C-alpha positions in Angstrom: 170.8 174.3 23.0 169.4 177.0 25.3 168.9 180.5 24.2 168.3 183.7 26.1 164.9 184.6 24.7 163.9 181.2 23.5 162.9 178.1 25.5 165.2 175.3 26.5 165.7 172.5 24.0 163.4 169.5 24.3 159.7 169.2 24.9 159.6 171.5 28.0 158.4 174.9 26.9 158.2 176.4 30.4 160.2 179.6 31.2 163.5 179.1 33.0 163.7 181.4 35.9 166.4 182.4 38.4 165.0 183.2 41.9 167.3 185.5 43.9 166.3 186.3 47.5 167.6 189.1 49.6 167.4 187.5 53.1 167.7 191.0 54.8 164.5 192.2 53.1 162.3 189.1 52.8 160.3 187.0 55.3 160.8 183.2 55.6 157.1 182.8 56.4 156.1 183.5 52.8 158.7 181.3 51.0 156.3 178.4 50.4 153.6 180.6 48.9 156.3 182.6 47.0 157.7 179.5 45.3 154.2 178.3 44.5 153.6 181.7 42.8 156.9 181.4 40.9 155.7 178.0 39.6 152.9 179.8 37.8 155.4 181.7 35.7 157.9 178.9 35.0 160.5 176.6 36.4 162.8 177.9 39.1 166.1 176.5 37.7 168.2 178.5 40.2 167.1 179.3 43.8 169.6 181.4 45.8 169.4 183.4 48.9 171.9 186.0 50.0 172.7 187.1 53.6 174.9 186.7 56.6 173.7 183.4 57.9 176.1 183.6 60.9 173.8 186.2 62.3 171.0 185.3 64.7 168.6 187.4 62.5 168.7 184.7 59.8 167.9 181.8 62.1 164.4 181.3 60.6 165.8 181.3 57.1 168.1 178.4 58.0 165.1 176.2 58.7 163.6 176.9 55.2 166.7 176.4 53.0 166.8 172.6 53.0 163.0 172.3 52.9 162.8 174.2 49.7 166.2 173.4 48.2 167.5 177.0 48.3 171.2 177.5 48.0 172.5 180.0 50.6 175.2 182.5 49.5 177.1 183.6 52.7 177.9 187.3 52.7 179.7 188.8 55.7 179.1 192.4 56.6 182.5 194.0 55.9 181.6 197.2 57.8 178.8 198.3 60.1 175.9 200.0 58.4 176.9 198.8 54.9 174.9 196.1 53.1 177.2 193.8 51.2 174.4 191.4 50.4 172.9 193.7 47.7 176.2 193.8 45.8 176.6 190.0 45.9 173.1 189.4 44.6 173.6 192.0 41.8 176.9 190.5 40.7 175.4 187.0 40.6 172.4 188.2 38.6 174.6 189.8 36.0 176.7 186.6 35.7 173.5 184.5 35.3 172.2 186.9 32.7 175.3 186.6 30.5 175.0 182.8 30.4 171.9 183.3 28.3 170.2 180.3 29.9 167.3 182.1 31.5 164.0 183.6 30.3 163.4 185.7 33.4 164.4 186.6 37.0 162.5 186.6 40.3 163.9 189.3 42.6 162.7 188.9 46.2 163.3 192.1 48.1 161.6 195.2 49.4 164.7 197.3 48.7 164.8 200.0 46.0 168.5 199.3 45.5 167.5 196.6 43.0 165.7 199.0 40.8 168.5 199.4 38.3 169.1 195.7 38.3 165.5 195.1 37.2 165.8 197.7 34.5 169.0 196.2 33.2 167.6 192.7 33.0 164.6 194.0 31.1 166.8 195.8 28.7 168.3 192.4 27.9 164.9 191.1 26.9 164.3 189.1 30.1 161.1 189.1 32.2 161.5 190.4 35.7 159.1 189.3 38.5 159.4 191.3 41.7 158.3 190.1 45.2 158.3 192.4 48.2 156.2 193.8 51.0 153.7 196.7 50.6 156.4 199.1 51.8 158.4 198.4 48.7 159.2 201.8 46.9 157.4 202.5 43.7 160.6 202.8 41.8 161.4 199.1 42.2 157.8 198.1 41.7 157.4 199.8 38.3 160.9 198.6 37.2 159.5 195.0 37.2 157.3 193.4 34.5 155.1 192.0 37.3 155.3 192.7 41.1 153.6 190.6 43.7 153.2 191.8 47.3 154.2 189.0 49.7 151.4 189.8 52.1 149.0 188.0 49.8 151.3 184.9 49.9 151.2 184.3 53.6 149.5 181.1 54.7 146.0 181.6 56.2 145.4 180.6 59.8 143.1 177.5 60.2 139.4 178.3 60.8 139.6 177.1 64.4 142.4 179.6 65.1 140.5 182.4 63.4 137.4 181.6 65.5 139.4 181.5 68.7 141.1 184.8 67.9 137.7 186.5 67.1 136.2 185.1 70.3 139.1 186.4 72.4 138.8 189.9 70.8 135.1 190.2 71.5 135.1 188.6 75.0 133.8 191.0 77.7 136.3 192.3 80.3 135.4 191.3 83.9 134.2 194.2 86.1 136.8 195.5 88.6 136.3 195.0 92.3 136.7 198.7 92.8 133.3 199.2 91.2 131.6 198.2 94.4 132.1 201.7 95.8 131.1 203.6 92.7 127.6 204.6 94.0 128.9 206.6 97.0 129.3 209.8 95.0 128.6 211.0 91.5 132.0 212.5 90.7 133.7 209.2 91.3 131.3 207.4 89.0 131.7 210.0 86.3 135.5 209.7 86.5 135.3 206.0 85.6 133.5 206.6 82.3 136.5 207.8 80.3 138.5 204.8 81.5 135.7 202.4 80.5 135.5 204.1 77.1 139.2 203.6 76.6 139.0 200.0 77.6 136.1 199.4 75.1 138.2 201.0 72.3 141.1 198.8 73.2 138.9 195.7 73.0 137.6 196.6 69.5 139.4 194.5 66.8 141.9 196.5 64.9 141.8 196.6 61.1 144.4 194.1 59.9 147.4 195.5 57.9 146.6 193.3 55.0 142.9 194.1 54.8 141.5 194.4 51.2 142.3 197.7 49.5 139.7 199.9 47.9 138.7 198.8 44.5 140.5 200.8 41.7 137.4 201.4 39.7 138.9 204.0 37.4 141.8 201.7 36.5 139.5 198.8 35.8 137.2 200.9 33.6 140.2 202.2 31.7 141.4 198.6 31.0 138.0 197.5 29.8 137.7 200.5 27.5 141.1 199.9 26.0 140.4 196.2 25.2 136.7 196.4 24.3 135.1 195.9 20.9 132.4 198.1 19.3 129.8 196.5 21.7 131.8 197.3 24.8 132.8 193.7 25.5 136.5 193.0 26.4 138.2 189.6 26.7 139.3 189.0 30.3 142.8 187.9 29.3 143.4 191.1 27.4 142.1 193.2 30.3 144.5 191.4 32.7 147.4 191.9 30.4 146.7 195.7 30.1 146.4 196.0 33.9 149.8 194.4 34.5 151.4 196.6 31.9 150.0 199.8 33.4 150.3 198.7 37.0 152.8 195.9 37.6 151.7 195.4 41.2 148.0 194.9 40.3 146.7 191.7 42.0 143.1 190.8 42.6 144.1 189.3 45.9 144.8 192.8 47.2 141.1 193.5 46.8 139.9 190.3 48.5 139.5 188.1 45.4 141.7 185.3 44.2 140.9 185.7 40.4 140.4 188.7 38.2 137.0 187.2 37.0 135.9 187.0 40.6 136.8 190.7 41.1 134.4 191.7 38.4 131.7 189.3 39.4 131.6 190.6 42.9 131.0 194.1 41.7 127.9 193.8 39.5 127.0 197.5 39.8 130.2 198.4 38.0 130.8 195.5 35.7 129.0 192.8 33.7 130.6 189.4 33.2 129.7 186.9 30.5 131.1 183.4 29.6 131.0 182.4 26.0 131.7 179.0 24.4 134.2 178.8 21.6 132.9 177.4 18.3 133.8 173.7 18.0 135.3 173.6 21.4 134.2 172.7 25.0 136.3 175.5 26.5 134.8 178.8 27.5 136.1 182.4 27.5 135.2 185.2 29.9 134.3 188.7 28.7 133.6 191.8 30.7 132.0 195.1 30.0 131.0 198.2 32.0 127.6 197.9 33.6 
């Protein structure tokens, strides 16, 4: 017997999740990392993707469907400029909700049109995990229990490729043959300077779009203060829970660290981290306080 808010019958106590993907607002390059992230929260019992797969825009998605066992839901565009995919996904989500077989939903889209769907699922007592790009409107982000930006799920390039790209970016540009006559008069030489400056600026590596964001010190301090005891120490797990409740899209990977504990450890001027052993157990717990 499976219940909506309980776990499925048997020994498996993992959460049953329905993963619904909006192909028009999601990138196939992140699907492997996305499903690995979903596995942290529970079992993806249903994996469906919605879109017009007769369109050339969905060619890359077709290659990923069989590899990751995702069921495509074909949705033709009835009229130009109207997105029928959203309606199809929402209808399926409501049908799945009423079966009472799921503990939560994973909505993969950067579209704010799913804001009300996320709210309705949460009203039913289900957990909603959102996945989308950094451009996702705040309304949809805050409507979810937890929101993960897909930029942090992209596979990293191999070290050799990174080194090659860095070397190419910093390689000097060969001098132009026209420079042989630059000493004939001063004005001509002066005129070359702005062009050289522009070329140097073009060669400078641009800051990547997914570069680590600035550390939200005020938010982290608030979380520690809310969870701390009389001595100022707060359990890391409690701090993490508070951060997710206050800011559903909080993720240490956005700030260059894979774990929340690493985020605090790499900022010793702001925070102090301590590991403590539990009485009668070999496991250890992490606590944090303001420095």
